[in-house]
N, C-alpha and C positions, 0 to 999 in steps of 0.2 A: 527863728523861723526854720522849719524843717525843710531839708532838701529832698525828702521822700516824694517820689512820683507814685501816685495812686492810680492804678489802672485795672481793668478787667477786660480780657480779650475774647471771652467766650460767653455769648448771650444769644438767646433765641427769642422769637416772637410769634404772633398768632399765625403767620403764613404757613409755618410747618405743620400746623394742625394739632399739635400737642403742647403748645405753650400759650401763655396768657399775656395779652397786652400788645399794643402797637410798638413799632420801633421808637416812636417819639416818647412813649411812656417810659421806655428804658433810658433814653437820653435824659429826660427830665429827672428821673430817679437818680441817675448817676450824678447829675449836677447837685441835687439835694444832698447826696452822700459825700460830696466834695471830691469827686474823682477828677483827675487831670485828663485821662483818656478813657473812653468807653468804646470797646470793640463790638460791632454788630456782626454776628457770624452765624446766621441761620443755616439750616441744612440745605445744601445744594439740591437741585432736582436730580432725579434719576435720568441723567442725560442719555444713557444708552437705550432707554425704553422707547418703543414706538408710541406708547401712551403719554398723554400730556402730564398726567399726575398719577404715577404708578401706585403709590401708597399715600393717599390723602392725609393719613394721620401720622406720617413720618417726615415727609419733605414737601416743599412747595412744588407747584406745577412748573413745567418748563416755560410755559407762556407767561409766568409771573416773575421770572428771574430778572429780566431787564427792568421791570417796575421796581423790584427790590433794590437793584443797583442805583437806579435813579432816585429813589426815596432817600437812601442813605446819603447820597451826594448832596441832595437838597438840604438834609438836616445838618450835614457837615457845615454848610454855609450859614444856615439859619442860626446855629448855636456856636459859631466859631469864636465869639468873644467870651463864651462861658465854659466851653469844654472842647477838647479835640475828639471828634467822632471819627472812628476808624472803620473803614469798609473791609470787612472780612467775610469769610464763608467757611462753614465746616463741610468738607467734602468727604464722602465715602471713598474708600480705596478699593477699586476692583481692578486687579492687574490686567484682566482681559479687555478692559475698556479704558485704560489710562489715556490713550490717544484722544478719545472723545472728550474726556474731562479736560485735558490740556487745551484742546481746541476751544472749548467753551470758557475756561477760566483765565487763560493767559491773555485773552483779548480785553479783559475787563481791568479797570484801574483799581485793583484790589491792593489793600495795604498788607494783607497776609492771607494765606490759606491754611486752615487746620485740616490735617489729614487724619481721618479716624477709621479704624477697622471696626465695622459693626456686624460683619457677616463672616463666619468661618464655616467651611464645609457646607455652604449655602444655607446656613441657619443663623438667625440673629443671635448675637452673643448674649442678649438679655432674655432669651427664651427660657422660661422656667421649665425644668424637667429635662433639658437637653443632656444633663449629666446622669440622669437616672439609669441605673443598671450598666453603666460603663465600667469596664474593668480598669484596674490601675494602669495597665499598659495603654488602653484606649484613651484614658484621661490625659496621659502624658502626650500622646499623639495629637490630641486636640489642642493642648497648650502649645506644642511646638508648631502646629499649623498656624495658630494665632500669631505667634511671634515671628513666624516666617513671613506672614503678610506685612507685619509692621516693619521688618527688615526691608522688604521690597518697597514699601511706601517711603522709607527713608532714602532709598536709592533713586526714587523716581524723578527727583528734581522739581516736583510740583509744589511741595509743601515747605512752609517756613516753620511750622509747628506740628508736632504729632500729638493727637488728642488722647487723653485718658488711657495710657498704655498698659494698664492692668484691669480695664473695666470689665473683663470677663468674670471677675470676682463679684460683680454687682449683686447678683442673686444667687451666687454660689461661693460663699466665703472660703470654702475649702480649696478653691482654685489656687490661692496663694501658697498652699502647702504642697502642691504637686511639684516634686523635685525634678528639675531638669536644668541643664547648663545653658539652655537657649536664651534665657533672660540676659545673662552676661554677654553672650555673643551679640544679641540685638543691641544692647546699650553701646557696645564697642563700635558697631557699625553706625549707629546714630551719631556717636561722637566723631567718627571719621568723616561722615557726610555733613557734619556741622549743621544739623537740624536741631531745633529746640524741642523740648518736651514741656507740656504744661503740668502744673499742679492744679488738678481739677477737683474742686471741693464738693461736687455733686454726689460723690460716692457716699457721703454721709446720709443721703436720702434713700439709699438702697439697703438691702439686707446686710451688706458687708460693713456698713456703718463707719467707713473711713474714706479718706481722700484717695484719688487716683493720681499717681501711684503711691504705694505704701512707702513708709520711711526707709525701709531697707533697700528698696529699689532706688530711691533718691540718693542714698549713700553710695551705691554702686555707680549711679549715673555721674556723680561728682568725680569718682575715680577715673571714669572714662571721658572726662572733660565735656560732658553734655550740658549745654545751657538750658536754663529753666525759665518759664514764664508762668503767669497766673491766669486762671480762668474759672469763674464760678459755675459755668454751664447753666446759668440762670434760665429758668423757663417761666419765671414770674419776676416782675421788676424788683420786688423787695429782697430777692436773693442776690442781687448784684453785690460783688465784692465780699461775699460771705466767707468769713474766716480769713480775710486778707492779712490781718495783723498776726494771727496765730500761725499762718503759713510762713510769714516772714521770720517769726521767732524760731520755728522748727528748722527752716533752711539755714539760718545762721548757726544754730546748734550743730547741724550736720557739718557745716564748714563752708557753705556758700558765702561769698562776699557780695555778689550782685546777681541780678536777674535781668530779663529783657522784655521789650515790647517791639513792635514793628510799625514803621511808617513807610509807605511806598516800597514795601518788601525789604527795607533796610533795617537790620537789627540794631536796636539802640540799647546799650547796657546801662543799667542804673543801680545804684547802691541799695542794698537791702536795708 
């Protein structure tokens, strides 16, 4: 009998407006796939906005957030004999609004918070064409601004996990080739702050065709003693745990011995 713990900490559902299926659909699929832990981590509302649902196709409404929490807690109990359902959330990181996010998130019984940078210089990182006609120097500046925000998110004290830390390459694969020392500095800070990063397999669905982050970043993360976890970033139930075994294999090849998941914000290390 294997001691392997099978988990996926990054999933979405229909509340965010761009995923398919109910939370229960994801729980049932995870049970069918034989997971020990399934993390529900939909996009947090834009808490800073005066509007209830600032971007209906990106994140849930503020008025829906408590219902989201209550539903996951109910499903935790309903399926407790079959699987561990974890209550998480993927939160945007806006340094100017960090206090509002802390106020809203720290009062909830969350197992973990994934902190993700989706906006750099007030533009979505996945906006196609944002790199058009930028000079080499300007491209370096954008990349450094991106990692500067990730550094700040690591220092914020709000997040157990940092989400997809090279996702800017999603629709711009050349992002990875922009040379700057900022990636190493950021990884060092993440290690010092003792925050985990995820291996997010949804990058394979974008133009870059590979996971977030790339293998070379994972190698450097190991050097800086950064812990890693797993998230499919599934937006449909059948993508749960996508490439889980392949990620394990690559991490072991790189030199990792273990990875982690979170329960009540306590990091639990488990063998690869």
